N, CA, C and O atoms as a DFTB+ gen file, in Angstrom:
204 C
 N C O
     1  1      95.580      66.617     -32.956
     2  2      95.402      66.029     -34.466
     3  2      96.087      65.881     -35.323
     4  3      95.771      65.137     -36.252
     5  1      97.424      66.644     -35.284
     6  2      98.334      66.440     -35.581
     7  2      99.828      66.384     -35.350
     8  3     100.905      66.633     -35.893
     9  1      99.293      65.924     -34.254
    10  2     100.417      65.593     -33.268
    11  2     101.886      66.410     -32.888
    12  3     102.958      66.057     -32.396
    13  1     101.466      67.368     -33.266
    14  2     102.362      68.715     -32.781
    15  2     102.447      69.163     -31.379
    16  3     103.397      69.881     -31.069
    17  1     101.467      68.786     -30.385
    18  2     101.424      68.938     -29.275
    19  2     100.796      70.246     -29.113
    20  3     100.768      70.784     -28.006
    21  1     100.330      70.744     -30.068
    22  2      99.768      71.976     -29.780
    23  2      98.076      72.057     -30.302
    24  3      97.738      71.115     -31.019
    25  1      97.334      72.783     -30.091
    26  2      95.757      73.018     -30.673
    27  2      95.860      74.363     -31.650
    28  3      95.858      75.558     -31.357
    29  1      95.936      73.785     -32.733
    30  2      96.149      75.258     -33.717
    31  2      95.240      74.649     -35.082
    32  3      94.658      73.578     -35.257
    33  1      95.422      75.888     -35.956
    34  2      94.515      75.737     -36.806
    35  2      95.144      74.631     -37.614
    36  3      94.248      74.074     -38.249
    37  1      96.388      74.055     -37.860
    38  2      96.662      72.732     -38.537
    39  2      96.249      71.604     -37.898
    40  3      96.659      70.605     -38.491
    41  1      95.413      71.283     -36.643
    42  2      94.760      70.315     -36.500
    43  2      93.508      70.402     -37.134
    44  3      92.901      69.359     -37.380
    45  1      92.993      71.591     -37.461
    46  2      91.343      71.638     -38.213
    47  2      91.675      71.008     -39.826
    48  3      91.013      70.211     -40.491
    49  1      93.142      71.799     -40.190
    50  2      93.140      71.030     -41.425
    51  2      93.594      69.687     -41.668
    52  3      93.530      69.132     -42.765
    53  1      94.100      69.131     -40.510
    54  2      94.709      67.732     -40.696
    55  2      92.849      67.148     -40.532
    56  3      92.357      66.507     -41.461
    57  1      92.157      67.423     -39.485
    58  2      90.989      66.661     -39.489
    59  2      89.861      66.788     -40.844
    60  3      89.121      65.878     -41.215
    61  1      89.953      68.099     -41.425
    62  2      89.261      68.307     -42.778
    63  2      90.205      67.392     -43.503
    64  3      89.394      66.587     -43.961
    65  1      91.388      66.984     -43.909
    66  2      92.120      66.134     -44.603
    67  2      91.524      64.518     -44.412
    68  3      91.519      63.587     -45.217
    69  1      91.150      64.580     -43.347
    70  2      90.936      63.027     -42.656
    71  2      89.647      62.729     -42.459
    72  3      89.326      61.541     -42.433
    73  1      88.954      63.450     -42.335
    74  2      87.602      63.364     -42.094
    75  2      86.813      62.044     -42.770
    76  3      85.970      61.425     -42.119
    77  1      87.165      61.688     -44.108
    78  2      86.142      60.653     -44.569
    79  2      86.621      59.447     -44.481
    80  3      85.877      58.492     -44.707
    81  1      88.289      59.214     -44.050
    82  2      89.059      58.287     -43.391
    83  2      88.609      57.894     -41.971
    84  3      88.226      56.773     -41.634
    85  1      88.713      58.989     -41.187
    86  2      88.181      58.751     -39.714
    87  2      86.649      58.273     -39.872
    88  3      86.243      57.434     -39.067
    89  1      85.994      58.640     -40.617
    90  2      84.622      58.501     -40.323
    91  2      84.700      56.503     -40.692
    92  3      84.255      55.616     -39.963
    93  1      85.299      56.367     -41.825
    94  2      85.404      54.868     -41.862
    95  2      86.295      53.751     -40.969
    96  3      86.107      52.534     -40.985
    97  1      87.237      54.419     -40.246
    98  2      88.129      53.625     -39.980
    99  2      88.545      54.063     -37.981
   100  3      89.243      53.299     -37.313
   101  1      88.092      55.046     -37.542
   102  2      88.385      55.371     -36.167
   103  2      86.705      55.347     -35.138
   104  3      85.515      55.489     -35.419
   105  1      87.256      55.167     -34.276
   106  2      85.780      54.997     -33.110
   107  2      84.963      56.872     -33.317
   108  3      85.620      57.908     -33.418
   109  1      84.029      56.803     -33.321
   110  2      83.122      57.913     -33.153
   111  2      83.691      58.958     -32.423
   112  3      84.057      60.089     -32.742
   113  1      83.684      58.246     -31.224
   114  2      83.951      59.090     -29.438
   115  2      85.133      60.030     -29.738
   116  3      85.152      61.158     -29.246
   117  1      86.321      59.492     -30.703
   118  2      87.386      59.996     -30.553
   119  2      87.089      61.595     -31.396
   120  3      87.479      62.693     -30.999
   121  1      86.404      61.344     -32.467
   122  2      86.568      62.592     -33.354
   123  2      84.841      63.287     -33.458
   124  3      84.479      64.105     -34.304
   125  1      84.075      62.764     -32.486
   126  2      82.833      63.259     -32.386
   127  2      82.544      64.619     -31.683
   128  3      81.633      64.561     -30.856
   129  1      83.235      66.025     -31.876
   130  2      83.631      66.998     -31.400
   131  2      82.655      67.685     -31.112
   132  3      82.946      68.768     -30.604
   133  1      81.629      67.481     -31.236
   134  2      79.968      68.265     -30.775
   135  2      79.020      67.145     -30.462
   136  3      77.815      67.277     -30.677
   137  1      79.605      65.889     -29.888
   138  2      78.867      64.885     -29.572
   139  2      76.977      64.887     -29.958
   140  3      75.970      64.998     -29.258
   141  1      77.256      64.685     -31.567
   142  2      76.033      64.342     -32.077
   143  2      76.232      62.670     -32.337
   144  3      75.412      62.177     -33.111
   145  1      77.093      61.904     -31.846
   146  2      76.956      60.963     -32.146
   147  2      77.573      60.194     -33.711
   148  3      77.301      59.041     -34.048
   149  1      78.197      60.889     -34.280
   150  2      78.756      60.906     -35.866
   151  2      79.912      61.664     -36.145
   152  3      80.003      62.793     -35.663
   153  1      80.708      61.254     -36.776
   154  2      81.757      62.227     -37.288
   155  2      81.144      62.825     -38.695
   156  3      80.633      62.281     -39.674
   157  1      81.398      64.045     -38.387
   158  2      80.553      64.906     -39.562
   159  2      81.274      66.259     -39.977
   160  3      82.376      66.387     -39.444
   161  1      80.893      67.277     -40.801
   162  2      81.464      68.449     -41.134
   163  2      81.129      69.367     -40.077
   164  3      81.640      70.486     -40.026
   165  1      80.128      68.868     -39.060
   166  2      79.810      69.654     -38.076
   167  2      80.774      69.675     -36.935
   168  3      80.851      70.602     -36.130
   169  1      81.512      68.580     -36.919
   170  2      82.955      68.489     -35.776
   171  2      83.538      69.478     -36.255
   172  3      83.680      70.420     -35.475
   173  1      84.100      69.648     -37.722
   174  2      84.918      70.303     -38.149
   175  2      84.867      71.953     -37.711
   176  3      85.763      72.657     -37.243
   177  1      83.561      72.254     -38.026
   178  2      83.393      73.560     -37.738
   179  2      83.534      73.578     -36.101
   180  3      84.463      74.261     -35.669
   181  1      82.774      72.953     -35.228
   182  2      83.374      72.957     -33.538
   183  2      84.477      73.577     -33.127
   184  3      84.696      74.652     -32.570
   185  1      85.498      72.191     -33.726
   186  2      86.713      72.178     -33.828
   187  2      87.456      73.475     -34.187
   188  3      88.265      73.952     -33.391
   189  1      87.176      74.105     -35.473
   190  2      87.511      75.576     -35.697
   191  2      87.009      76.730     -34.542
   192  3      87.647      77.638     -34.010
   193  1      85.990      76.424     -34.431
   194  2      85.216      77.329     -33.146
   195  2      85.974      77.286     -31.867
   196  3      85.960      78.341     -31.233
   197  1      86.707      76.177     -31.296
   198  2      87.435      76.137     -30.207
   199  2      88.741      76.924     -30.313
   200  3      89.234      77.241     -29.231
   201  1      89.381      77.292     -31.400
   202  2      90.404      77.780     -31.459
   203  2      90.500      79.133     -30.816
   204  3      91.567      79.746     -30.825
């Protein structure tokens, strides 16, 4: 998410900071981490749980 090539906490922070913009401008499939068909806070929680 943050482009450093690692999956780390900074990715979760980046997603949190961009979630509203992503919801309006990105394809759902790219950010729907939990697979419920939308970009929402639950995706952020799931991303955090994958750390």
